[in-house]
N, C-alpha and C positions, 0 to 999 in steps of 0.2 A: 978357261973361266969356269969357276964353280957355279953350279946351278942348284937353287932350292925351289921346290914346288910348294906353294902355300895355298891351301885349300880351306876356305871359310865354310863352315857347315852349321846349319840350324835344323835339328830334327830330321836327319837324313840317314838313319840307321839302315834303312831298306835299300839305299842306293850308293852310299859312299864306298862300300867295299869293292864294288866292280871298278869304280874310278881309281881307287888306290891300287888295285891289282895291275891296271894298265900302266900306271905311272911307275911303279915299282920295277917293271920289266924294262924300262928305258935305261940304257947305258949312259945316257946324257944327263940324267938327274942324279945329283949327289945326295940330296937330303929332301925329305918330305915333311912338312909341318901341317898338321890339321889343326885349325882354330875352332873349337867347339864354341859357338856363340850363344851360350846360355841354353843349350838344348834341354828338353824335358824327356828325351828318349835315350837309347843306348848308342848314340852316335859316337861319343868319345870311347866307349868300350870297344865297339867294332874297329875303330882306327887303332887303338892301342894293341889290340890282339893281332893286328896285321904288322905290328913292329915299327910303326912310324911315330915320330914326335907328336904329342898331343898337348895343346894348350887350351885350357878351359877358362872361358869367361864366366864370372859369376852372374853377370846379367848380360842381356843382349845389347851389343854395342853397334850393330848394324854391320853391313858388309865392309864399309870403309875402315871402321874401327878394328874389325877382325883382321883385315889384311895388314893394317899397320902394326898390330900386335905381333903378327907373324914376322914382319920385316925387322922388328926390334930384337927378334930372337935368332937371327941369321946374319951372316956377313957376306953372302954370295955376291958375285958380280952380276949374275943374271937371275931374275926372278921369274917363275912360271906361275901364273894365276890360273886356277881352274875352279869351276863350280862343282859343288858336291853331288848335284843331282843329274849329272850327265847320263845319257843313254847311248850305248853303242861305241863309247870311246875305246880306242885301241892304242897300243904302244906306238904305232906308226904315226898317229895323230899327234902324240906328245912330241915325238921327234921332228915332225914337220913344223910344229910351232917354234921349236928351239933352234933348228939348224940355221935359218936365215940370220938370227942374232948372234949365235956363236961364231959364224963365219966372218962376222964383221960387216956384212953387206947392209944390214938393217939394225936399227935401234930397238924396234918393237914390231911384233907380229900380232895380228888380230885374227882369231879363229872364227870363221863364218860357216854355220851349218849349211850342208847341201845334201839333198836327197835323203833327208832324215824323216821329218814330219812336215806336212804342208804348213801348219800354223807356225811352227818355229822357224822354218826356212824362210817364210814370207816376212816374218817379223825382223829377221836379221838382214834381209835384202833391203827393207825399208829403212831400218836404223842399225847399220853394222857397228856403229860407235857404242852400242849398248852390250856388245858381246863381252862375256866375262872371261873368255879364254884368250890368254895373252902371254907372250914372253916379252920381257922388257929389261933393259939394262938398269941396274939399280940406281946409278947416278941420276937418271931422269926422275925416278921416284923421289929421291932426296930433294929435288929442286921444286916439287909441287906442294904448295900449301893447301890446307883444308881437307886433305884426303881422310884424315882420321874422323872427321865429323860429317863426311859426305854420305854415309850410309848406302842407300841404293844408287846414289849418284856417282859413285867412285869411277865407274867406266866413262861416264860423260866428262868427268873432270880430267881424267887421263887423256882422253882423245882431244879435248879442247887445248890442253897444254901442248901436246905434241904437234898439233897442227899449227898452233900460233908460233912455235919455236922451230919449225922446219925439221922436226925429227923425222928420220927415215922410217916409214911404215910399210909393212907388207901384209896384205890380206891373204890368209891361208884357208883353203877350203877344208872343212872337216866333213868328209863324205860319210853318210849314214849315221851322223851323230845328231842327237837332239837332247832336249831336256824336258823335265816334267813341268808343266805350267802350274802357276799358283792356284788356279781354280780346280785343278785336279788334285792337288795336295790338300787344300783346305776347304774345298766345297765352293759353290758359286758365290755366296755372299761374302765369306771371309776372304776368299781369293780375290774378288773384285776390290774389297777394301784394301787389301795388301798391294794390289796393283796401283791403286790411286796413291798410296804412300810412296810407291816407287817413283811414279811420275812427279810427285811433289819434290822428292829428293833430287831428281834429275834436273828439274827446273832450277832448284836452289843451287846445284853444283855448277850450273852454267853462269852463276854470278860471282863465283869465287875470284878473288884477285890473283892474277898469275904473275 
């Protein structure tokens, strides 16, 4: 099965390069698409210079919209979703996410941070369904309505659908991997405001008709 990695990114010029380097080294990934979601920095330029396909949104569509735009630009049977702000991601982590799906044993994997940073580890132990690191069969994505307008709630919508439909899920530990929190990127006030938007989108996604 062909694999495309789709990486939505918004103002991640400082971090996206290391994520892309890890993904590029995986023999399991056939294509990489970065969806620059209206960035104001050099995110798209960094990705382009690393030789991956770059799609640029003129305005910010949110994570769900960015992921769906990436989907429309590939035909692969398996999709790998990764955040652009990951710290410590290695090629082995990419392979560990993909192998259970490619083997046919599972329909989706969810990457759970472990031994990375206390704050991010704890957050994912409390709410693993919010993890943005996933490998998933494309057919499942095609059956889920509302993803394009889900914004930050895309992971919640995904998890809700697969649990309701008895999709086979495997949690995969991503050891020594974490990400940069919103408060660190944007400052306390803007970061908290963005976090509140995320929670709002998650609640909204839980009401989508499946």
